[in-house]
C-alpha positions as MATLAB code, in Angstrom:
seq = 'MRWNDTREIAIALYEKYPDVKPLEVRFTDLHRWVTELEGFDDDPQRSNEKMLEAIQMAWVEETE';
ca = [
      13.650    4.151  -16.573;
      10.784    4.545  -18.990;
       7.048    5.146  -18.517;
       6.253    1.439  -18.789;
       8.660    0.583  -15.925;
       5.769    0.948  -13.499;
       7.161   -1.093  -10.609;
      10.623    0.479  -10.820;
       9.107    3.975  -10.868;
       6.849    3.128   -7.911;
       9.812    1.920   -5.861;
      11.797    5.058   -6.709;
       8.859    7.279   -5.725;
       8.392    5.400   -2.463;
      12.075    5.828   -1.641;
      12.083    9.514   -2.536;
       8.713   10.380   -0.940;
       8.241    7.851    1.901;
       5.693    9.939    3.815;
       3.469   10.804    0.841;
       0.121    9.073    0.409;
       0.073    8.155   -3.294;
      -3.709    8.467   -3.665;
      -3.500   12.103   -2.556;
      -1.028   13.060   -5.292;
      -2.462   14.920   -8.278;
      -1.526   13.474  -11.657;
       0.149   16.748  -12.630;
       2.476   16.433   -9.640;
       2.977   12.719  -10.198;
       3.963   13.379  -13.804;
       6.524   15.977  -12.721;
       7.925   13.790   -9.946;
       8.378   10.845  -12.315;
      10.154   12.939  -14.932;
      12.446   14.336  -12.211;
      13.493   10.883  -10.939;
      17.161   10.052  -11.318;
      17.487    7.574  -14.152;
      14.217    8.515  -15.850;
      14.941    8.694  -19.558;
      11.743    8.838  -21.576;
       9.759   11.454  -23.431;
       7.617   13.340  -20.870;
       4.906   13.705  -23.516;
       4.495    9.915  -23.842;
       2.632    9.629  -20.547;
      -1.106    9.417  -20.286;
      -3.701    9.042  -17.554;
      -3.648    5.243  -17.778;
       0.141    5.124  -17.260;
       0.011    7.550  -14.344;
      -2.785    5.566  -12.736;
      -0.776    2.337  -13.073;
       2.234    4.028  -11.465;
       0.045    5.384   -8.684;
      -1.464    1.947   -7.960;
       1.983    0.311   -7.924;
       3.147    3.014   -5.529;
       0.162    2.259   -3.265;
       1.226   -1.389   -3.233;
       4.756   -0.369   -2.230;
       3.437    1.569    0.763;
       1.502   -1.412    2.112;
];
């Protein structure tokens, strides 16, 4: 998984944190959680606010 695999990351986050409300997660925590996902294999420094926001919005869609 890489930063641009937004949907795949969102699904993995939903499965790992099913009771978490994505819009309440701080980007610092979101960044850490993504980099800790099994199968994540990208440079942690490559992320930016736009990528994290896209992941967060995809995660919101998964919870609906």
